[in-house]
C-alpha positions, 0 to 999 in steps of 0.5 A: 340084506333080505326082506319077509313080507306078510298080508295081514288084510284084505286090501293092506300090506304089512312090511316085516323087515329082517335087518340082515337078510338079501333081497335077491330074487330069482328066475322068473318065467311066464312056462298058532300065533295068537290070532284067535281065527288060525286054527289047527286043522285037527284030522291033516294033522297027526305025523307021530313018526317022523316022514323020511327020504331017501334023497338019491344022487346026482350024476350031474348037475340036474335042471332047475328048468321046471320040470324036475322029471327028466335027466338026474330027477328021474329017479328021485322020488316025489315026497308025499303031498304036503299036510295042512297045518294050520289055516285061515278062513275056508280050505285053499286047494292047493297040492304041494309035494317035493323031492331032493337030490344031491352032489358033491356040490349042492342040495337040490329041491324042487317044489310043486303046486296044483292048484284050481285056474282062478280069474283074479277079481279086480280090486284085490292082489294075487293068490301068494305062495311062499315057499320055503325049505329047512336044512340042518345036518345036527338038529341039536345044533341048529338050522336053515331055513331058505324061503321064497316070499310071493314064489319070487323075494329070498329070505334066509335065516338061522335057527339055533335049535334053542327056541329061539325067535320065529325070526332066526339069525339073520346074519347068515347068507346063503351065498351062492343059492340059486333059485327057479320059478316057473308058472304052467297051466291047461286051462283047469290047473296052474301049476308054480314049480319052484326049484332050489341049488343049495350050495354045502359050502354057505352051511356051517359045519354043526358046531360051527355059529353061522351067526359071525356069517362062516361058510364052512360046509363040506357035502355030507357022506353018502349016508348021512343022515340031516334033518329036512323039513319043506313048507308052503303057505298061501294067502288068497285076498278076500271079496268083503262088501261095502254093508258088511266088515272087511275079512281077511286074507284066507291063509293057509299053511301046509307043510311036508312033515308037519310043524315044520317050524323053523325054530324047532329042527328036531322036528322036521323029516328024516333025510338020507343020503345015498350013494 
């Protein structure tokens, strides 16, 4: 069973358990809403035509080593920067982008976050980043969500593409999924990378229902068109004074193809599989 964690206050966290999910930990190395405080960021959101990404075929399994620059990764292009969709509180300066590869066994995704290095404040939880990968071979049928909450806890779910509840259906598990997280800094900028290797075999083919936990997926054919999106959510606790009311946690959600809603795979970006 995997769980989702959501921070709702400066010094407190509410834990929302998704029954049927599994808990997993990636390999970690050191090297809307009814909330009136959540604001859509108008100038950054309008993207009318879907973004498109040509997913190169890997000549050999790429390394999930955090650099994402050598070997097969060298021919994979970075996406456009993610676009801020929702924000609460002051702007959170985190540049986010991704790149993808594929082979007969897996879809590979690397997400990079760059932020100014900050000093932890006593008594406050650290800044938390959540990163998600959304995949759909047939957006009319539904799509899959894999999320690293706090760059650590793995959450997976399937959405039927028909406006299903935000929690989705947790019967589906991403069997064989591999993830990595790397962190490094140069004194001015902190760089986080999250890597995913998602086996095709864990994705039920279009027309099947992952709610019964089928695992019959096969690799796409060269030239196939799927839907995909990547998202990043950052939570930054805000300091407060003794004579002031508690400040809410600053929140920012950004996506490659806004709005990156798991329950709306028809609104995701377009992924073309290169030969």
